[in-house]
C-alpha positions in Angstrom: 11.6 8.6 37.4 12.5 6.0 40.1 11.1 2.3 39.6 11.4 1.6 43.0 7.9 1.6 43.4 7.0 -1.5 41.3 10.4 -3.3 41.9 9.6 -6.5 43.3 11.2 -9.1 45.5 12.4 -12.6 44.8 9.3 -14.2 46.8 6.7 -11.9 46.1 3.9 -12.9 43.3 4.0 -10.8 40.1 1.1 -9.0 38.8 -0.2 -8.4 35.9 -0.4 -4.1 35.6 -3.8 -2.5 36.2 -4.5 1.5 36.4 -4.8 1.7 39.9 -1.6 0.3 40.5 0.1 2.4 37.7 -1.8 5.2 38.8 -0.6 4.8 42.6 3.1 4.2 41.5 2.8 7.6 39.1 1.8 9.3 42.0 4.2 8.0 44.5 7.0 8.8 42.3 5.7 12.5 42.5 5.4 12.7 45.6 1.6 13.8 45.4 -1.1 13.2 48.1 -4.7 11.7 47.0 -6.4 14.8 48.0 -4.5 17.0 45.6 -4.5 14.6 42.7 -8.4 14.3 43.5 -8.6 18.4 43.8 -7.0 18.6 40.4 -8.6 16.4 38.9 -12.0 17.0 40.0 -13.2 14.1 42.3 -12.9 13.0 45.3 -9.9 11.7 47.8 -12.0 8.9 48.1 -12.7 8.2 44.5 -8.9 7.9 43.8 -8.4 5.5 46.7 -11.4 3.2 45.0 -9.2 3.5 41.9 -6.0 3.0 43.3 -7.6 -0.1 45.0 -9.0 -1.3 41.6 -12.8 -1.0 42.9 -12.8 1.7 40.1 -11.3 -0.1 37.2 -13.2 2.0 34.3 -13.1 5.8 34.6 -14.2 8.3 32.3 -11.7 9.7 29.8 -12.4 12.9 30.9 -10.7 12.2 34.5 -8.2 9.9 33.1 -7.1 13.0 31.3 -7.4 15.5 34.1 -5.1 12.8 36.1 -2.3 12.8 33.6 -2.5 16.2 33.1 -2.2 17.0 36.6 0.8 14.0 36.8 2.5 15.6 33.8 2.4 18.9 35.5 4.2 17.6 38.2 7.1 15.8 36.2 6.4 14.7 32.8 4.9 11.5 31.6 6.3 9.8 28.4 3.8 9.1 25.2 4.5 5.3 26.0 3.6 6.4 30.2 0.2 7.9 29.2 -0.9 5.3 26.3 -0.3 2.5 29.6 -2.9 4.9 31.6 -5.2 4.9 29.1 -5.0 1.1 27.7 -5.5 0.0 31.3 -8.6 1.8 31.8 -10.2 0.5 28.3 -10.1 3.9 26.9 -8.8 4.9 23.4 -6.1 7.5 22.8 -7.5 11.1 23.2 -7.4 11.4 20.1 -6.1 9.9 17.1 -2.8 11.6 15.6 -2.8 13.4 12.1 -0.8 12.0 9.1 1.6 14.3 9.3 2.5 13.3 12.6 3.0 9.5 11.8 5.3 10.7 9.4 7.6 12.3 11.6 8.0 8.6 13.2 9.5 7.2 9.9 13.3 7.6 10.6 15.6 8.0 8.5 17.4 4.7 9.1 13.1 3.0 8.3 13.1 4.6 5.2 16.8 3.4 3.9 15.8 0.3 5.2 13.4 -0.1 2.7 15.5 -0.3 -0.2 16.7 -3.9 1.0 13.3 -5.0 0.4 13.7 -4.0 -3.7 12.1 -4.8 -5.8 9.4 -5.9 -3.5 7.0 -3.5 -2.6 7.5 -2.0 0.8 6.5 0.5 3.2 4.9 2.5 6.0 1.2 2.9 6.5 -1.4 3.4 9.5 -3.9 1.8 10.6 -6.6 4.4 8.5 -4.7 3.2 5.3 -2.6 6.4 4.8 0.7 5.7 3.0 3.4 7.2 5.3 6.4 6.2 3.2 7.6 3.5 0.5 9.9 2.4 -1.2 10.2 2.8 -5.3 8.4 -0.5 -6.2 5.4 0.2 -4.1 4.8 3.1 -5.8 5.1 1.9 -9.2 2.9 -1.0 -8.5 0.0 1.4 -7.0 0.4 4.3 -9.5 -1.6 7.0 -8.2 -1.1 6.0 -4.4 1.1 7.9 -3.2 -0.5 11.4 -4.4 -3.6 10.0 -3.3 -2.4 9.3 0.3 -5.2 7.3 1.4 -5.7 3.4 0.0 -9.7 3.8 -0.4 -9.5 7.7 -2.0 -6.9 5.8 -4.2 -9.3 2.7 -4.7 -12.3 4.9 -5.2 -11.5 8.2 -6.6 -8.8 6.9 -9.0 -9.5 5.2 -11.8 -6.1 3.9 -12.3 -7.1 1.6 -9.6 -9.1 -0.6 -11.8 -6.2 -0.8 -14.1 -4.1 -2.1 -11.9 -6.4 -4.4 -9.5 -7.0 -7.7 -11.2 -9.8 -8.3 -8.4 -10.6 -4.6 -8.1 -14.2 -5.1 -6.9 -12.8 -8.2 -3.9 -9.8 -6.0 -2.8 -11.7 -3.0 -2.9 -14.7 -4.3 -0.6 -12.4 -5.8 1.6 -10.8 -2.7 2.5 -14.2 -1.5 3.2 -15.1 -3.9 5.3 -11.3 -3.7 7.1 -12.6 0.4 7.8 -15.8 -0.8 9.5 -13.7 -3.0 11.9 -11.1 -0.4 12.6 -13.6 2.3 13.4 -15.3 0.0 15.8 -11.6 -1.1 17.1 -10.7 2.8 17.6 -14.5 3.8 18.9 -14.5 6.0 16.0 -13.4 9.7 16.3 -13.7 12.6 14.2 -10.8 11.3 11.9 -13.5 8.8 11.0 -16.3 11.1 10.3 -14.2 13.1 8.0 -13.4 10.2 5.8 -16.4 8.7 5.4 -18.0 11.7 4.9 -15.3 12.0 1.8 -15.8 8.7 0.6 -19.2 9.0 0.8 -19.3 10.8 -2.9 -18.3 7.9 -4.7 -21.7 5.3 -5.8 -19.3 2.3 -5.4 -18.0 3.1 -1.9 -21.7 3.5 -0.4 -22.8 0.4 -2.3 -20.0 -1.8 -0.7 -20.3 0.7 2.6 -24.2 -0.5 2.9 -23.7 -4.2 2.4 -22.5 -4.5 6.4 -19.4 -6.2 5.9 -16.8 -6.3 9.1 -13.2 -7.5 8.3 -9.9 -7.7 10.3 -7.2 -9.1 8.1 -6.9 -10.9 4.9 -7.9 -14.4 3.9 -5.5 -14.5 1.4 -2.3 -13.3 1.2 -2.3 -13.2 -2.3 -3.3 -9.6 -4.2 -3.4 -9.5 -8.1 -1.9 -6.7 -10.5 -1.4 -5.4 -13.5 1.4 -3.2 -14.4 -0.3 -1.0 -17.0 3.1 0.2 -18.6 3.8 -3.6 -20.2 0.4 -5.5 -19.4 2.5 -8.2 -17.0 0.6 -9.8 -14.5 2.1 -10.1 -11.4 0.7 -11.2 -7.4 1.5 -9.4 -4.4 1.8 -12.2 -1.2 1.1 -9.5 1.1 1.9 -9.4 4.9 1.3 -6.7 6.9 3.3 -6.2 10.7 3.1 -3.6 13.4 5.3 -1.0 14.2 6.6 0.0 17.9 6.3 3.5 18.2 7.1 5.2 21.8 4.6 8.3 20.8 1.8 6.3 18.8 2.3 2.8 19.5 0.2 0.2 17.2 -0.6 3.4 14.6 1.9 2.2 12.1 2.0 -0.7 9.8 5.0 -2.2 8.0 3.7 -3.1 4.7 5.6 -5.8 2.7 4.6 -7.8 -0.8 6.4 -10.1 -2.2 6.1 -10.2 -6.2 6.2 -12.9 -8.2 5.1 -13.1 -12.2 1.5 -14.8 -12.4 0.2 -15.5 -16.0 -2.7 -13.2 -17.6 -5.7 -14.8 -16.5 -7.3 -17.2 -19.4 -9.3 -14.3 -21.1 -6.8 -12.3 -21.5 -4.4 -14.7 -23.2 -7.1 -16.3 -25.7 -7.3 -12.6 -26.9 -3.6 -12.0 -26.9 -3.7 -15.5 -28.9 -5.9 -14.7 -31.7 -4.7 -10.9 -32.1 -0.7 -12.9 -32.8 -2.5 -15.3 -35.1 -4.3 -12.7 -36.9 -1.0 -10.8 -37.3 1.1 -13.7 -38.5 2.2 -14.5 -41.8 2.3 -18.0 -43.5 5.5 -18.7 -45.0 5.7 -18.5 -48.8 6.8 -21.6 -50.2 9.9 -21.5 -52.9 
C-alpha cells in the first residue's frame, strides 16, 4: 500500500498520529469515498467527516470494527494496522488471542535462542501468565508448571508449588494482585471471566482475591525457590520484557531468571545441623 499520504515535507510540522488521520489515510489509499465507507459502516457521511477531523475522538468498538471490516475487504489491512486503529480509538483488541495463537508466534529461532540463557531460567509467557515456551532450566525450576500451562493454576491447583516457592504466600498474592491490574488494563473480557470461574474453586485464591489488592509489577526482582530433588535453595533475579509481535503486539513477555545459590533459611539450617550432630560418632581413643 502506498505511503504517500503520510509523507511530510521538510518544512512541515510533524504531528502524532490520530485515529482520524489514520482512517483518512486508509480510506484515501483505497480510493473509497466518505459516503461509501459510511454506508458500509452504518453511520452517516458527516460522522466520518467528524472522525477524520478529530471532532469525534472516541468511536465505539462496533463502529471501529465495521470501518476496519470494510477497508479490509477493499484491500487487506495488516495486523499491526488494525491494532493501531484500535489503540488510537482508545479501545482494546476485539478479542484476546488464544494460547495456541500466541504459541504460533514463538518462532523456531526464538525457541532455540532460549538455550543461550542456560543455566538460567528463560521462557515466553503471555500477559495472562500462560507459559508459551520455555527452556529446560525454567521447567526444572517450576516442576509441573509446563503441564499446568497457567501460573495461577499452578500456584493454587498444584501442591508442588508450595514445596518449590520459599515465599509461596507472598508470591501467590503478588500474582493475584497483578491479575487484577491486568484485567483492568485489558478491560476484562471472556478470558478473565473464564479464568476467575476456574480459580474460584480454590479457597486460597478466593481469600487473596477478596483482599482487593492491585499490582503492576514486582517490588523486588528476587524470587526464592527450592529444588525439591536436592533440597538446594536458590534465587532467581527476575526480569520481564515485552516482545514485539506483528499479530499480537504487547501480548507476549520474555521471562529471564538469573539463578544464584542461596543459603537455606536459618530454621532449616539449624534443623540440618541438629540432624547431622545426632548422626555423628565421637572418635574412640586408642
